[in-house]
C-alpha positions in Angstrom: 106.1 130.8 193.7 108.3 133.8 191.7 108.9 132.6 188.0 111.2 130.4 187.9 114.3 130.9 185.4 116.9 128.4 186.9 117.3 125.5 188.9 119.7 123.0 190.0 119.7 119.2 189.6 121.8 116.7 191.5 121.6 112.9 192.1 122.5 111.6 196.0 123.0 108.4 198.0 123.6 105.3 196.2 123.6 105.0 192.2 120.9 103.6 190.3 120.7 102.5 186.3 118.4 105.4 184.8 119.5 108.5 186.7 121.1 109.7 183.9 117.8 109.6 181.9 116.4 111.4 184.7 119.4 114.4 184.8 118.9 114.3 181.0 115.3 114.6 181.3 115.4 117.3 183.5 117.9 119.6 181.8 115.7 118.8 178.4 112.6 119.8 179.7 114.2 123.4 182.0 115.6 124.3 178.3 112.6 124.1 176.4 110.7 126.1 179.2 113.4 128.6 179.2 114.8 127.3 182.4 118.6 127.2 183.0 119.5 124.5 184.4 122.7 123.8 186.2 123.9 120.5 187.3 125.3 120.0 191.0 127.8 117.3 191.3 128.2 115.0 194.5 124.9 115.5 195.9 124.3 117.5 198.8 128.1 117.4 199.6 128.4 118.9 196.4 125.6 121.9 197.1 127.5 122.4 200.3 131.2 122.5 198.4 129.7 124.9 195.7 130.9 122.0 192.4 129.0 122.7 189.9 128.4 122.8 186.3 126.5 124.2 183.5 124.3 122.0 181.4 122.3 122.3 178.1 120.7 119.7 176.0 123.8 119.2 174.2 126.1 118.3 177.5 123.4 115.4 178.1 123.7 114.0 174.8 124.3 110.5 174.4 123.3 109.6 178.1 120.6 107.6 178.3 122.0 104.7 177.9 124.4 105.2 180.6 124.6 103.5 184.1 125.8 105.6 187.0 125.3 109.1 187.3 127.2 111.7 185.2 126.5 113.8 188.1 128.6 111.7 190.4 126.8 111.0 194.0 128.0 111.1 197.7 126.7 110.8 200.7 127.6 113.9 203.1 127.8 113.4 207.2 128.0 117.3 206.7 124.8 117.8 205.3 123.0 116.8 208.3 124.3 119.5 210.2 122.5 123.0 210.7 126.4 124.3 209.1 126.4 122.5 206.5 122.8 122.9 205.4 123.4 126.7 205.8 126.2 126.1 203.0 124.6 124.7 201.0 121.4 127.3 200.9 124.6 130.1 200.0 125.5 128.0 197.5 122.0 128.3 196.0 121.5 131.6 196.5 124.8 132.7 194.8 124.2 130.5 191.9 120.4 132.2 191.9 119.1 128.8 192.0 115.6 129.2 192.7 115.1 125.2 193.4 116.9 121.7 193.1 115.6 118.7 191.5 116.9 116.2 193.7 117.4 112.2 192.4 117.7 109.7 194.9 116.1 107.3 197.7 115.1 108.1 201.3 117.9 110.2 202.5 118.3 112.0 199.4 114.0 112.9 200.2 115.1 113.7 204.2 118.6 116.0 202.9 115.7 117.6 200.3 112.3 118.3 203.3 115.8 120.0 205.7 116.6 122.2 202.7 113.0 122.9 201.4 112.5 124.2 205.8 115.3 127.0 204.7 113.6 128.2 202.1 114.5 126.3 199.0 112.0 124.3 197.2 112.8 120.8 195.9 110.9 118.7 193.7 112.4 114.7 194.6 112.6 112.0 191.6 112.9 108.5 193.3 116.0 106.7 192.4 116.9 103.4 194.0 117.5 99.7 193.1 115.4 99.0 196.0 112.0 100.4 195.2 111.3 101.0 198.8 110.2 104.6 198.7 106.8 104.6 200.0 105.1 107.1 198.3 105.7 105.3 194.8 104.5 102.4 193.3 107.5 102.2 191.4 111.3 103.6 191.8 114.2 104.2 188.8 116.7 101.3 188.5 114.9 98.3 190.3 113.4 96.8 186.7 117.1 96.8 185.6 118.8 95.5 188.7 116.3 92.9 189.1 116.9 91.7 185.3 121.2 92.6 186.2 120.2 89.4 189.1 118.2 87.6 187.1 120.8 87.3 184.5 123.7 86.5 187.0 121.5 83.6 188.9 121.0 82.1 185.8 124.4 81.1 184.3 125.2 80.0 188.4 122.4 77.6 187.8 123.9 76.1 184.7 127.0 75.3 186.7 124.9 74.4 189.8 122.8 72.2 187.5 126.3 70.6 185.9 127.8 70.1 189.7 123.9 68.6 191.2 124.6 71.4 194.0 122.8 74.1 196.2 123.4 77.9 195.6 123.0 80.7 197.8 122.9 84.3 196.2 122.7 87.3 198.3 121.0 90.3 196.6 120.4 93.9 197.8 117.6 95.7 198.8 118.7 97.4 202.5 116.2 96.6 204.5 113.5 95.4 201.7 112.7 92.4 200.1 111.3 94.0 196.5 114.6 92.8 194.9 114.9 89.2 196.6 111.4 88.3 195.8 110.9 89.8 192.4 114.5 88.0 191.3 113.3 84.5 193.5 110.0 84.4 191.4 111.5 84.9 187.8 114.3 82.3 188.6 112.4 79.9 190.2 114.1 79.8 193.4 113.9 76.8 195.7 113.4 79.5 198.4 113.2 83.8 199.2 114.9 84.6 202.5 113.2 88.6 203.0 113.3 90.4 206.3 109.5 91.3 206.3 108.8 87.8 206.8 110.5 86.4 210.1 112.8 83.2 209.0 111.8 79.6 210.4 114.7 78.0 208.8 113.9 74.6 209.1 110.6 75.1 207.2 111.9 77.8 204.7 115.2 76.2 203.7 115.5 73.2 204.6 112.1 71.4 204.4 111.7 73.0 201.0 115.6 71.6 200.0 114.7 68.0 201.5 110.7 68.1 199.3 112.4 69.4 195.9 115.4 66.4 196.3 112.4 63.8 197.0 110.6 65.4 193.8 113.7 64.7 191.2 115.7 67.6 191.9 119.4 67.5 192.4 120.4 71.3 192.5 118.6 74.2 194.5 118.8 78.1 194.4 118.3 79.8 197.6 117.4 83.5 197.2 118.6 85.6 200.6 117.8 89.6 200.8 121.0 91.5 202.2 118.3 92.4 205.1 117.2 89.0 206.0 120.8 87.8 206.7 124.2 86.6 205.7 124.0 84.2 202.6 127.5 82.8 204.2 125.3 82.0 207.2 122.4 80.5 205.5 125.3 78.8 203.5 127.4 77.0 206.4 123.9 76.1 208.3 122.6 74.4 205.0 126.3 73.1 205.7 125.5 71.6 209.3 121.7 70.4 208.2 121.7 68.8 205.2 125.5 67.8 204.9 125.6 69.6 201.7 128.4 72.3 200.6 126.4 75.2 199.1 128.4 77.4 196.9 127.7 81.3 198.0 127.9 84.1 195.7 127.1 87.8 197.3 126.3 90.0 194.1 127.2 93.3 195.4 127.1 96.4 193.4 127.2 94.9 190.1 123.3 95.4 190.4 123.5 98.9 190.5 125.5 99.5 187.5 124.4 98.3 183.3 122.5 100.5 181.3 119.0 100.9 182.3 116.4 99.0 180.6 113.1 100.6 178.5 110.9 100.6 181.4 114.0 102.4 183.4 114.8 105.1 180.5 111.4 106.0 180.2 110.1 106.2 184.0 113.2 108.5 184.3 112.3 110.2 181.7 108.7 110.7 182.6 109.6 111.7 186.2 112.4 114.2 185.1 109.7 116.1 183.0 107.2 116.7 185.6 109.3 117.7 188.2 110.3 120.8 186.0 106.9 120.9 185.3 106.2 121.3 188.7 108.3 124.2 189.0 107.2 125.8 185.8 103.8 125.8 187.4 104.4 127.4 190.5 104.6 123.8 192.6 107.3 122.9 194.8 108.7 120.9 198.1 106.7 117.2 196.3 108.0 114.3 195.3 107.4 113.0 191.8 105.9 109.1 192.0 103.9 106.7 190.1 100.4 105.5 191.0 98.7 102.4 188.5 100.9 103.7 186.1 100.2 107.3 185.8 102.8 110.3 187.5 101.8 112.0 190.9 102.8 114.3 193.1 102.8 113.6 196.8 103.9 117.0 199.2 107.6 116.0 200.6 106.3 115.6 204.3 103.6 113.7 203.6 105.7 111.3 201.2 108.1 111.0 204.0 105.5 109.4 206.4 104.7 107.0 203.8 105.1 103.5 204.0 105.4 100.2 201.5 104.6 97.0 202.6 105.7 94.1 200.7 103.3 92.4 198.6 102.7 89.0 200.3 100.5 87.7 197.7 103.3 87.2 195.8 105.7 84.9 198.2 102.5 82.6 198.0 102.7 82.4 194.6 106.5 81.9 194.6 105.9 79.3 197.3 103.4 77.7 195.2 105.6 77.2 192.1 107.6 74.8 194.6 108.2 71.6 193.3 107.1 68.6 195.9 105.2 71.2 198.1 101.8 68.9 198.5 101.4 71.1 201.9 100.0 73.9 199.7 
């Protein structure tokens, strides 16, 4: 790879806390390495439309603590077409971009792979609250999203306890249960439903509420991953089976917002730094990930083929914490 003089950086797909910290790290590492950095606004769609801004160390000041993304984000159907990708390549050539740092999730990386096959080197930085990227132990935004959900559920528990009620809370996570299980353990949920484990409603919900009630509890917390079903449907079935009227809360996009916590700021900064170093040292077409606390580089095609399984030992731990579970 020729000496890198100018790169682009973009954020794509769903936003997550810490994206700005990653952009900041990319820009400042690039500047300190003698590389110009161009911000591509609105993800892959912005690359097609030539929507860009020149970035400097000063322009990313005071962004470390900001949620969302200063570069904006969007999903691009145009980029899924060959014509759209050709326009993106033309933008790269017009701007003199010798590589792109793409910050986002699985869809972002599939776009990165397509662009790399057209001669534009790309380095991916995993940022999604779902934590469902197979090639990395951790994705930027997960811990902050968990803490946001925990804070909301703790407040819900106060009112559920006061009124002796059941609460059903739906958290995000797409088709993965990492967020729901992590949060469920942290709030001491009565039950957690995740897409990786087929739901036996009688055993997983009804009997757990019954066991908890017989043990003396008068309020119950059910956490549902969005990929495991609708919290509204679960609430209705609880009413039909037990005669109680659950209060249903769908946390939704509140989990994506807010100032990133220390883990996400630090991880984003390290990932952004190593993304630029990969280019500076003549490497590209890879994903920056974490393994056992260390930063690793994985070739992009290999990275996209990797899968991540939910750690079911955590599910067993969650079950062991239940009050009145004599069958464990």
